[in-house]
C-alpha positions as CSV (number, residue, x, y, z in Angstrom):
1,X,66.9,68.6,77.3
2,X,67.5,70.1,80.8
3,X,69.7,68.2,83.2
4,X,68.2,68.7,86.6
5,X,70.7,66.5,88.5
6,X,73.9,68.5,88.3
7,X,74.0,72.2,87.7
8,X,76.1,73.6,85.0
9,X,76.7,76.7,87.0
10,X,76.6,76.7,90.8
11,X,76.8,80.0,92.7
12,X,77.0,80.2,96.5
13,X,76.9,83.2,98.8
14,X,78.3,85.5,96.0
15,X,79.0,89.0,97.2
16,X,80.3,92.1,95.4
17,X,81.2,95.2,97.4
18,X,82.5,98.4,96.0
19,X,84.5,100.8,98.2
20,X,85.5,100.4,101.8
21,X,84.4,101.4,105.3
22,X,81.4,103.7,105.6
23,X,81.6,104.3,101.8
24,X,81.2,100.6,101.0
25,X,78.3,99.7,98.7
26,X,77.0,96.2,98.9
27,X,75.9,95.6,95.2
28,X,75.4,91.9,95.6
29,X,74.9,90.5,99.1
30,X,75.1,86.7,99.4
31,X,73.4,85.5,96.2
32,X,73.0,81.7,95.7
33,X,71.5,79.9,92.7
34,X,72.0,77.1,90.2
35,X,71.7,77.0,86.5
36,X,71.1,73.6,85.0
37,X,72.3,72.5,81.6
38,X,69.9,73.4,78.8
39,X,67.7,75.8,80.7
40,X,67.2,79.5,80.7
41,X,67.2,81.2,84.1
42,X,65.8,84.7,84.0
43,X,67.1,87.3,86.5
44,X,64.8,90.3,87.1
45,X,64.5,93.3,89.4
46,X,64.5,97.0,89.7
47,X,67.3,99.1,88.3
48,X,70.2,99.1,90.8
49,X,69.2,95.8,92.4
50,X,72.5,94.2,91.4
51,X,71.5,91.8,88.6
52,X,74.0,93.1,86.0
53,X,76.7,93.2,88.6
54,X,75.9,89.5,89.3
55,X,76.4,88.7,85.7
56,X,79.7,90.5,85.5
57,X,80.9,88.9,88.7
58,X,80.2,85.4,87.2
59,X,82.6,86.4,84.4
60,X,84.9,88.0,86.9
61,X,84.8,91.3,84.9
62,X,83.9,92.6,88.3
63,X,85.8,90.7,91.0
64,X,83.7,88.9,93.6
65,X,84.3,90.0,97.2
66,X,83.4,86.5,98.5
67,X,81.5,83.4,97.7
68,X,82.1,80.6,95.1
69,X,81.3,80.2,91.4
70,X,81.5,76.6,90.0
71,X,81.3,76.0,86.3
72,X,80.9,72.4,85.3
73,X,82.0,71.3,88.8
74,X,85.2,73.4,88.7
75,X,85.6,76.3,91.2
76,X,86.6,79.3,89.1
77,X,86.3,81.9,91.9
78,X,90.1,82.1,92.6
79,X,91.3,81.3,89.0
80,X,93.6,83.8,87.3
81,X,95.6,84.0,84.1
82,X,95.2,81.3,81.6
83,X,93.0,79.1,83.8
84,X,90.5,82.0,84.0
85,X,90.7,82.7,80.3
86,X,90.1,79.1,79.5
87,X,87.0,79.1,81.8
88,X,85.7,82.2,79.9
89,X,85.7,80.2,76.6
90,X,82.9,78.0,78.2
91,X,80.9,80.9,79.5
92,X,80.5,84.0,77.3
93,X,78.7,87.3,77.9
94,X,76.5,89.5,75.6
95,X,76.3,93.1,76.9
96,X,73.5,95.6,77.1
97,X,74.8,98.2,74.7
98,X,75.4,96.3,71.4
99,X,77.1,99.3,69.7
100,X,79.7,100.2,72.4
101,X,80.5,96.5,73.0
102,X,82.0,96.2,69.5
103,X,85.3,97.9,68.4
104,X,84.2,100.6,65.9
105,X,87.7,100.4,64.2
106,X,87.5,96.7,63.3
107,X,85.7,95.0,60.5
108,X,82.9,92.6,61.3
109,X,84.7,89.5,60.2
110,X,87.7,90.4,62.4
111,X,85.5,91.0,65.4
112,X,83.9,87.6,65.1
113,X,87.3,86.0,64.4
114,X,89.1,87.6,67.4
115,X,88.4,84.7,69.9
116,X,89.6,82.2,67.3
117,X,92.7,84.2,66.6
118,X,93.5,84.6,70.3
119,X,93.2,80.9,71.0
120,X,94.5,79.8,67.6
121,X,92.0,76.9,67.4
122,X,91.6,77.1,63.7
123,X,93.3,78.9,60.8
124,X,93.3,79.4,57.1
125,X,90.2,78.3,55.1
126,X,88.7,76.5,58.1
127,X,88.8,79.8,60.1
128,X,87.2,81.8,57.3
129,X,84.5,79.2,56.8
130,X,83.7,79.2,60.5
131,X,83.4,83.0,60.5
132,X,81.1,82.9,57.5
133,X,79.0,80.2,59.1
134,X,78.6,82.2,62.3
135,X,77.6,85.4,60.5
136,X,75.1,83.5,58.4
137,X,73.6,81.9,61.5
138,X,72.8,85.3,63.0
139,X,71.5,86.8,59.7
140,X,74.5,88.8,58.6
141,X,75.7,88.1,55.0
142,X,79.5,87.8,55.3
143,X,80.0,88.4,51.5
144,X,78.1,91.7,51.7
145,X,78.8,92.9,55.3
146,X,81.9,91.1,56.4
147,X,84.3,93.9,55.5
148,X,82.2,96.7,57.0
149,X,82.9,98.3,60.3
150,X,80.8,97.9,63.4
151,X,80.0,101.6,63.4
152,X,78.1,101.2,60.1
153,X,75.5,98.9,61.6
154,X,72.3,99.5,63.6
155,X,71.8,98.4,67.2
156,X,70.0,95.2,66.2
157,X,72.7,94.3,63.7
158,X,75.4,94.9,66.2
159,X,73.7,92.6,68.7
160,X,73.6,89.9,66.0
161,X,77.3,90.4,65.5
162,X,77.8,90.2,69.3
163,X,76.0,86.9,69.4
164,X,78.1,85.5,66.6
165,X,81.3,86.5,68.4
166,X,80.1,84.9,71.6
167,X,79.5,81.6,69.8
168,X,82.9,81.4,68.2
169,X,84.5,79.3,70.9
170,X,81.3,77.1,71.2
171,X,80.6,78.0,74.9
172,X,78.3,75.9,77.1
173,X,76.6,79.0,78.6
174,X,75.7,82.6,77.7
175,X,75.1,85.4,80.1
176,X,72.7,87.8,78.4
177,X,72.9,91.2,80.2
178,X,69.8,93.3,79.2
179,X,70.7,92.3,75.6
180,X,67.4,93.6,74.1
181,X,66.6,96.6,76.3
182,X,68.3,99.1,73.9
183,X,66.4,97.8,70.9
184,X,63.1,98.5,69.3
185,X,60.2,96.2,70.2
186,X,60.1,94.6,66.7
187,X,63.9,94.1,66.7
188,X,63.7,92.6,70.2
189,X,61.4,89.9,69.0
190,X,63.8,89.0,66.1
191,X,66.8,88.8,68.4
192,X,64.9,86.7,71.0
193,X,63.7,84.3,68.3
194,X,67.2,84.1,66.9
195,X,68.6,83.4,70.4
196,X,66.0,80.6,71.0
197,X,67.0,79.0,67.7
198,X,70.7,79.1,68.5
199,X,70.1,77.8,72.0
200,X,68.7,74.6,70.6
201,X,71.2,74.3,67.8
202,X,74.2,74.8,69.9
203,X,72.9,73.2,73.1
204,X,73.3,76.4,75.1
205,X,72.4,77.3,78.7
206,X,71.3,80.9,79.3
207,X,71.3,83.3,82.2
208,X,68.9,86.0,80.9
209,X,69.2,89.3,82.8
210,X,66.4,91.8,82.1
211,X,63.9,94.2,83.7
212,X,61.2,93.5,81.2
213,X,59.0,90.9,82.9
214,X,57.1,90.0,79.8
215,X,60.3,89.2,77.9
216,X,61.7,87.2,80.8
217,X,58.5,85.1,81.1
218,X,58.5,84.2,77.5
219,X,62.1,83.1,77.3
220,X,62.8,81.6,80.8
221,X,62.3,78.2,82.3
222,X,62.8,79.6,85.8
223,X,63.0,83.1,87.1
224,X,64.9,84.6,90.0
225,X,63.8,87.9,91.4
226,X,66.4,90.3,93.0
227,X,65.9,93.1,95.4
228,X,68.7,95.3,96.8
229,X,71.5,92.8,96.2
230,X,69.6,89.6,97.3
231,X,67.4,87.0,95.6
232,X,64.0,87.1,97.2
233,X,62.3,84.5,95.1
234,X,63.1,81.9,92.5
235,X,60.9,79.3,90.8
236,X,59.4,78.0,87.6
237,X,58.4,80.9,85.3
238,X,54.7,80.0,85.0
239,X,54.3,79.4,88.7
240,X,56.1,82.5,89.8
241,X,54.0,84.7,87.4
242,X,50.7,83.1,88.3
243,X,51.2,82.8,92.1
244,X,54.1,84.9,93.4
245,X,55.1,84.1,96.9
246,X,57.1,87.2,97.8
247,X,55.3,90.6,98.2
248,X,58.0,92.3,96.1
249,X,57.4,89.9,93.2
250,X,53.7,90.7,93.3
251,X,54.3,94.4,93.3
252,X,56.8,94.0,90.4
253,X,54.2,92.2,88.4
254,X,51.7,94.8,89.2
255,X,53.9,97.5,87.8
256,X,54.3,95.7,84.5
257,X,52.3,97.1,81.6
258,X,49.9,94.7,79.9
259,X,48.9,95.0,76.3
260,X,45.6,93.2,77.1
261,X,43.3,95.4,79.2
262,X,41.3,92.3,80.2
263,X,44.4,90.6,81.7
264,X,44.4,90.3,85.6
265,X,46.5,92.8,87.6
266,X,48.7,91.6,90.4
267,X,47.8,93.7,93.5
268,X,48.9,97.4,93.9
269,X,51.8,99.2,92.4
270,X,54.8,99.5,94.6
271,X,55.6,103.0,95.8
272,X,58.8,104.7,97.1
273,X,62.4,104.2,96.3
274,X,64.6,101.3,97.5
275,X,67.0,102.0,100.4
276,X,70.6,102.8,99.7
277,X,72.9,99.8,99.4
278,X,75.4,101.7,101.5
279,X,73.0,101.4,104.5
280,X,70.5,98.6,103.8
281,X,67.8,97.9,106.4
282,X,68.3,95.3,109.1
283,X,66.5,91.9,108.7
284,X,64.5,91.8,105.5
285,X,65.8,94.4,103.0
286,X,62.3,94.8,101.6
287,X,60.6,95.5,104.9
288,X,60.7,99.3,104.6
289,X,58.4,99.1,101.6
290,X,56.4,96.0,102.5
291,X,52.8,96.6,103.7
292,X,53.0,93.2,105.5
293,X,56.2,93.8,107.5
294,X,56.2,92.8,111.2
295,X,58.8,93.1,114.0
296,X,60.4,89.8,113.0
297,X,61.2,91.3,109.6
298,X,63.4,93.9,111.2
299,X,65.2,91.6,113.6
300,X,65.7,88.4,111.4
301,X,66.9,88.1,107.9
302,X,64.6,85.6,106.1
303,X,66.3,82.5,104.7
304,X,65.1,80.9,101.4
305,X,62.6,78.2,102.0
306,X,60.6,76.0,99.6
307,X,56.9,76.8,99.3
308,X,56.3,74.4,96.4
309,X,58.5,72.0,94.4
310,X,61.3,74.1,92.9
311,X,59.8,77.3,94.2
312,X,61.8,79.1,96.9
313,X,61.1,82.4,98.7
314,X,63.0,84.4,101.2
315,X,60.1,85.9,103.3
316,X,58.9,85.3,106.8
317,X,55.3,85.7,105.7
318,X,55.0,84.6,102.1
319,X,51.8,85.3,100.1
320,X,51.2,81.6,99.8
321,X,50.8,81.1,103.6
322,X,48.4,84.1,103.8
323,X,46.2,82.9,101.1
324,X,45.5,79.6,102.8
């Protein structure tokens, strides 16, 4: 059951900048959001919007330039060494490329056991039993495949192994970074169903990063939409898809392919390329592509505001106000 009182993960004004001076690239520019215990928050946007960098910054794989990250009420932003390693046991990450994220020179059972061996939480028969249980949970027979190398498996099988490894330390939260984008559609469904089952069994909280809007809608309780390093809209999944408040969200939905030819289409398809993050537009970053932009959009950066319960949008002229 989702705890809506105290967020498990609290992110405030997170920024990630690569380079310095005129060569600086603002990949994440002041992102703030909460993830509540037991929920799945989807994070979507165009390629290059900063969603994967956000996920890596939460794990401090990429160091944040500023802002705060609180996990279970503890600020991990400035943590280093053992304190940071300990925090990472409670928040694990599953990467986009399932094959390259696993060591091709190690056996599957050793890959899954690595977190346990590093922390020495269990040993002997208990360790072996836990490894076998994790592999069985993700559909990999440890007796048949445990001694094989990661390079001998398909992408879908490697992603199953990655999931098993991420669960070894019984984390509270998983960050899933485009975890099904490299897989066939049929395999995607299998992995997503497996993830949903494991979420309930282990009491997991998920940050699901993806560009496939249909996938995000099906797995997420809430969805956050990113554009050029900023979150422009966040709200309940069904509400956001049925009545988007930000023009970019509507264009993004309009660009998504629908299997049903009778399904409604959201507006027109967005044209043009996003501006360079090295030189983002003043005010609203979306204004250079927005057909509704006015002078205020160039002079003032829009702040997130609530347009419905739990539904926030960073836009001076949201679609909800124009429809009234």
